[in-house]
C-alpha positions in Angstrom: 0.0 0.0 0.0 2.8 2.4 0.8 4.3 1.8 -2.6 1.0 2.5 -4.3 0.7 5.8 -2.4 4.1 6.8 -3.6 3.0 6.2 -7.2 4.5 2.7 -7.6 1.8 1.0 -9.7 1.3 -2.8 -9.9 2.4 -2.8 -13.5 5.5 -0.9 -12.7 6.4 -3.4 -10.0 5.8 -6.3 -12.4 8.0 -4.7 -15.0 10.8 -4.1 -12.4 10.4 -7.7 -11.3 10.7 -9.0 -14.9 13.7 -6.8 -15.6 15.3 -7.9 -12.3 14.7 -11.6 -13.2 16.2 -11.2 -16.7 19.2 -9.3 -15.3 19.8 -12.1 -12.7 19.7 -14.7 -15.4 22.2 -12.8 -17.5 24.5 -12.4 -14.5 24.2 -16.1 -13.7 25.1 -17.0 -17.3 28.1 -14.8 -17.3 29.1 -16.0 -13.8 28.8 -19.6 -14.8 31.0 -19.0 -17.9 33.5 -17.0 -16.0 33.7 -19.6 -13.2 34.4 -22.4 -15.8 37.1 -20.3 -17.5 39.8 -19.6 -14.9 37.7 -16.8 -13.4 38.3 -14.4 -16.3 35.8 -11.6 -16.7 33.0 -12.3 -19.2 33.8 -9.3 -21.4 37.5 -10.4 -21.6 36.4 -13.9 -22.6 34.3 -12.5 -25.4 37.3 -10.5 -26.6 39.5 -13.6 -26.6 37.0 -15.9 -28.3 36.3 -13.2 -31.0 40.0 -13.5 -32.1 39.7 -17.2 -32.5 39.1 -18.3 -36.2 35.5 -19.3 -36.6 36.4 -22.7 -38.0 37.4 -23.6 -34.4 34.0 -22.6 -32.9 32.7 -26.1 -33.2 35.5 -27.3 -30.9 34.8 -24.5 -28.5 31.1 -25.3 -28.4 32.0 -28.8 -27.1 33.7 -27.3 -24.0 30.5 -26.4 -22.2 27.0 -25.2 -22.7 28.0 -21.7 -21.9 30.6 -21.6 -24.6 28.0 -23.1 -27.0 25.8 -20.1 -26.2 28.7 -17.6 -26.6 29.8 -18.7 -30.1 26.3 -18.0 -31.5 25.7 -14.8 -29.5 25.1 -11.5 -31.3 27.5 -9.9 -28.8 30.4 -12.0 -30.0 29.8 -11.0 -33.7 29.6 -7.3 -32.8 33.0 -7.5 -31.2 34.4 -9.4 -34.3 32.9 -6.7 -36.5 34.5 -3.9 -34.5 37.8 -5.6 -34.6 37.5 -6.2 -38.3 37.9 -9.9 -37.9 35.8 -11.2 -40.8 36.5 -14.5 -42.6 35.1 -16.7 -45.3 33.2 -19.8 -44.0 31.8 -22.6 -46.1 28.3 -24.0 -45.7 27.1 -27.2 -47.5 23.5 -28.2 -47.9 22.8 -31.9 -48.4 19.6 -33.7 -49.2 19.0 -37.2 -47.7 16.2 -39.0 -49.4 13.5 -36.8 -50.8 12.5 -34.5 -47.9 15.4 -34.4 -45.4 17.8 -31.5 -45.7 20.8 -31.0 -43.5 23.4 -28.2 -43.3 27.2 -28.6 -42.6 30.1 -26.2 -42.3 33.8 -26.7 -42.9 35.4 -26.8 -39.5 38.9 -27.4 -38.2 39.6 -30.7 -36.3 41.6 -30.6 -33.0 43.9 -33.2 -34.5 44.5 -31.2 -37.6 42.8 -31.0 -41.0 39.1 -30.3 -41.6 35.7 -32.0 -41.3 32.2 -31.2 -42.3 30.4 -30.5 -39.0 26.6 -30.6 -38.7 24.9 -27.3 -38.2 21.9 -27.7 -36.0 18.8 -25.6 -37.0 15.1 -26.1 -37.2 14.1 -28.3 -40.1 11.1 -26.3 -41.0 9.3 -24.8 -44.1 12.3 -22.5 -44.7 14.5 -25.4 -45.8 15.3 -25.8 -49.5 12.7 -27.7 -51.5 12.4 -29.3 -54.9 10.5 -27.2 -57.5 9.4 -29.6 -60.2 12.8 -30.9 -61.4 14.7 -28.0 -59.8 15.5 -26.8 -56.3 14.7 -23.4 -54.9 18.0 -21.6 -55.3 20.4 -20.6 -52.5 22.7 -17.6 -52.7 25.0 -16.0 -50.1 25.2 -12.3 -49.4 27.5 -11.3 -46.6 26.6 -13.4 -43.5 23.1 -14.3 -44.9 22.0 -17.2 -47.1 18.9 -16.4 -49.2 16.6 -19.3 -50.1 14.9 -17.9 -53.3 11.7 -19.7 -54.1 11.1 -21.4 -50.8 7.9 -23.4 -51.0 4.9 -22.2 -49.1 3.3 -24.5 -46.5 1.2 -27.2 -48.2 2.2 -25.8 -51.6 5.0 -27.0 -53.9 4.8 -24.8 -57.0 4.7 -22.2 -58.2 6.1 -20.0 -55.4 7.3 -16.6 -54.6 8.5 -17.1 -51.1 12.0 -16.0 -49.8 13.7 -16.8 -46.5 17.0 -15.7 -45.1 19.3 -17.9 -42.9 21.4 -15.8 -40.5 24.6 -17.8 -40.3 25.6 -16.0 -37.1 22.7 -17.4 -35.1 21.6 -20.2 -37.6 18.0 -19.0 -37.5 15.6 -18.4 -40.4 13.6 -15.2 -41.0 11.2 -14.1 -43.7 12.1 -11.8 -46.6 9.9 -9.8 -49.0 8.3 -12.1 -51.6 9.1 -12.1 -55.3 6.7 -10.1 -57.4 6.0 -13.0 -59.7 5.5 -16.7 -58.7 7.9 -19.0 -60.4 7.9 -22.8 -61.2 11.6 -22.9 -62.2 14.3 -20.4 -61.3 18.0 -19.8 -60.8 19.7 -16.9 -58.9 23.1 -15.2 -58.9 24.6 -12.4 -56.8 26.3 -9.3 -58.2 27.1 -6.2 -56.2 24.8 -7.3 -53.3 21.9 -7.6 -55.7 20.2 -11.0 -56.4 19.3 -11.6 -60.0 16.6 -14.2 -60.4 15.8 -15.7 -63.8 12.8 -18.0 -64.0 9.6 -19.1 -65.6 6.1 -20.3 -64.9 3.8 -22.6 -66.9 0.4 -21.1 -67.7 -2.2 -23.9 -68.1 -4.7 -21.6 -69.8 -2.8 -21.2 -73.0 -0.2 -24.0 -72.4 2.8 -21.7 -72.6 5.8 -20.8 -70.5 6.1 -17.2 -69.3 9.6 -15.9 -68.3 10.5 -13.5 -65.6 13.6 -11.5 -64.7 13.5 -10.1 -61.1 16.2 -8.2 -59.1 16.3 -8.0 -55.3 18.3 -5.2 -53.7 19.6 -6.7 -50.4 20.5 -3.2 -49.0 17.0 -1.8 -49.4 15.2 -5.2 -49.2 13.1 -4.4 -52.3 12.3 -6.2 -55.5 12.4 -4.7 -59.1 11.1 -6.1 -62.4 13.4 -4.7 -65.2 11.4 -3.9 -68.3 14.0 -5.9 -70.4 12.4 -9.2 -69.3 14.0 -12.6 -69.6 14.3 -15.6 -71.9 11.8 -18.4 -72.4 14.6 -20.9 -73.4 17.2 -19.9 -70.7 18.5 -22.8 -68.6 21.8 -21.5 -67.0 22.9 -18.2 -65.7 26.4 -17.3 -64.3 28.9 -14.5 -64.0 31.8 -13.8 -66.4 34.1 -10.8 -66.0 31.7 -9.4 -63.4 28.6 -9.5 -65.7 25.5 -11.7 -65.6 25.4 -14.1 -68.5 22.5 -16.4 -69.7 22.8 -19.5 -71.8 19.8 -20.2 -74.0 18.9 -23.4 -75.8 18.6 -21.8 -79.3 19.7 -18.2 -79.3 23.2 -18.3 -77.9 24.7 -16.6 -74.8 23.6 -13.1 -73.7 25.2 -10.7 -71.2 23.2 -8.3 -69.1 24.0 -4.6 -69.2 22.6 -3.3 -65.9 23.2 0.4 -66.8 21.3 0.1 -70.2 19.0 -2.6 -68.9 19.5 -4.7 -72.0 20.8 -8.1 -73.1 23.6 -8.2 -75.6 24.5 -11.3 -77.6 28.1 -12.4 -76.9 28.2 -15.9 -78.4 26.1 -17.3 -81.2 26.9 -21.0 -80.7 27.6 -21.4 -77.0 30.5 -23.5 -76.0 29.4 -22.5 -72.5 26.3 -24.7 -73.1 28.4 -27.8 -72.4 28.8 -26.5 -68.8 26.8 -28.6 -66.3 24.5 -26.6 -64.0 25.7 -26.4 -60.5 29.3 -27.5 -61.2 30.8 -24.0 -61.8 31.8 -20.9 -59.9 33.5 -17.5 -60.5 36.7 -16.5 -58.8 38.3 -13.1 -59.5 36.1 -12.6 -62.6 37.1 -16.0 -64.1 34.5 -18.7 -64.6 35.6 -22.3 -63.7 33.7 -25.5 -64.3 34.1 -29.3 -64.6 34.3 -30.9 -68.1 32.5 -34.1 -69.1 35.8 -35.9 -68.5 36.0 -34.8 -64.9 38.7 -32.2 -65.4 38.7 -28.6 -64.0 38.5 -26.0 -66.7 38.2 -22.2 -67.1 36.4 -20.1 -69.6 38.6 -17.9 -71.9 36.1 -15.1 -72.7 38.5 -13.5 -75.2 38.5 -16.7 -77.4 35.1 -17.9 -76.2 36.4 -21.4 -75.4 37.0 -23.7 -72.4 40.6 -24.5 -71.4 42.0 -26.9 -68.9 43.3 -25.6 -65.6 47.1 -26.0 -65.7 49.5 -27.1 -62.9 47.2 -29.4 -60.9 49.3 -32.2 -59.3 48.0 -34.7 -56.9 44.2 -34.0 -57.4 42.3 -37.3 -58.0 40.2 -37.5 -61.1 36.9 -36.0 -60.4 33.7 -37.9 -61.2 32.2 -36.7 -64.5 29.0 -34.7 -64.2 27.6 -37.0 -66.8 28.3 -40.2 -64.9 24.7 -40.4 -63.7 22.6 -40.2 -60.6 24.5 -39.4 -57.5 27.9 -38.3 -59.0 28.4 -34.6 -58.4 31.0 -31.9 -58.2 30.4 -28.6 -56.5 32.7 -25.6 -56.8 32.8 -22.3 -54.9 35.2 -19.4 -54.5 36.8 -19.2 -51.1 38.3 -15.7 -51.1 41.9 -14.7 -51.7 42.0 -16.3 -55.1 41.1 -19.8 -54.0 38.5 -22.4 -55.0 37.0 -25.2 -53.0 36.0 -28.4 -54.8 33.5 -30.9 -53.2 32.7 -34.2 -54.8 31.3 -37.6 -53.9 32.0 -41.0 -55.6 28.6 -42.6 -55.9 29.2 -45.9 -57.7 25.7 -45.9 -59.2 24.9 -49.3 -57.7 22.3 -48.9 -55.0 22.8 -51.5 -52.3 21.2 -51.4 -48.8 23.3 -49.7 -46.1 26.1 -48.8 -48.6 27.9 -45.6 -47.7 29.3 -42.8 -49.9 32.2 -40.5 -49.1 32.3 -36.7 -49.6 35.7 -35.2 -50.4 37.0 -31.7 -50.4 40.0 -30.0 -52.0 41.4 -26.5 -51.7 43.0 -25.0 -54.8 45.0 -21.8 -55.1 44.4 -20.0 -58.4 46.8 -17.8 -60.4 46.7 -15.9 -63.7 50.0 -16.3 -65.6 50.7 -15.2 -69.2 47.1 -15.2 -70.2 46.5 -18.7 -68.7 45.0 -20.0 -65.5 47.0 -22.2 -63.1 46.0 -24.1 -60.0 47.9 -25.4 -57.1 46.5 -28.1 -54.9 46.7 -27.0 -51.2 45.2 -30.1 -49.7 42.4 -32.6 -50.2 40.8 -35.1 -47.8 37.6 -37.0 -47.0 35.1 -35.0 -45.2 32.0 -37.1 -44.4 30.4 -40.5 -44.7 26.9 -40.3 -46.0 24.2 -42.7 -47.3 24.6 -43.7 -50.9 21.6 -41.6 -52.2 22.8 -38.3 -50.6 22.6 -35.3 -53.0 24.5 -32.0 -53.0 22.1 -29.1 -53.0 24.5 -26.2 -52.7 28.0 -25.1 -51.4 28.1 -21.5 -50.3 30.9 -19.1 -49.1 29.6 -16.9 -46.3 31.5 -13.9 -44.8 31.4 -13.9 -41.0 
């Protein structure tokens, strides 16, 4: 009663009580972490852990529950950002069976070398899904992974949904939807903009309608350029910092973002031999895997594919044409390097048979108009069921 007379309302007391309880919990968490770490102040521990390469965070998370909470806390990444301690991390999405999707990240082992470590996150409607014969597409922008074309609940296709995976906290959040629903699509990132090329089948007239949509990740807004897209387009990629599209009949076109137009750059596309998913761009050079399982690069001056020189010790990669289950995934890794992932599915499906996922790091160099590669290391990363499929390998900046 005395508190009420002094103006201390019931709601105010409840608010104070809630704030006090939250504060006590935070103090207990910090105290617990401090007591388990040689009595170092919590803020000092954050400063120390922030300087540890992120590839070792998996090992740190095994120390205690408190460390497990710290390595995913926003506070830790604020300190890393202030210290300018960003690095490139690899995320791998695998599909097991038809509906189970799991994420992994390349982590350092305490005994040396690397391993694909499981990333625990809710397996919900924001996970990648098949769209007809294609996946919704995944692209990385900074520390976020965008799932373009995520299926709506109880709906497979067409779709306009977009979700974002925050790789700092490993939580999904919703993003503005695409202006046009698509049945098939592919997406690429250029200057923090996501370019989505896709199409949708219209049952009324039995035709396919194309769509070219652009998402500005800074403003979180979509745009529909008036220049449109291509009905026969199947693959899009980046060459010399420009978006390119391979069509079935009309050749290869490059997109001029300033003039908002498509320019024909190759009438009979040798780039058409490139297998979707088995290519990447590093320092404005496009790399891919040939039908013979060799790493190649695209010479834009001569519009031809050439073998990557200098590779010694790299096992022969499975050909993208070997059949179901044999895949090679490439991604740039920063600092002029490329990471190569592959598995060696034998094509013979026996119960309980296992497959192995391998990874190789290759340093790239331009020399006298040619491209050279040096194998840094390669190793087995993960044992998986035989039917496991690669969905995407992404390089994220954290």
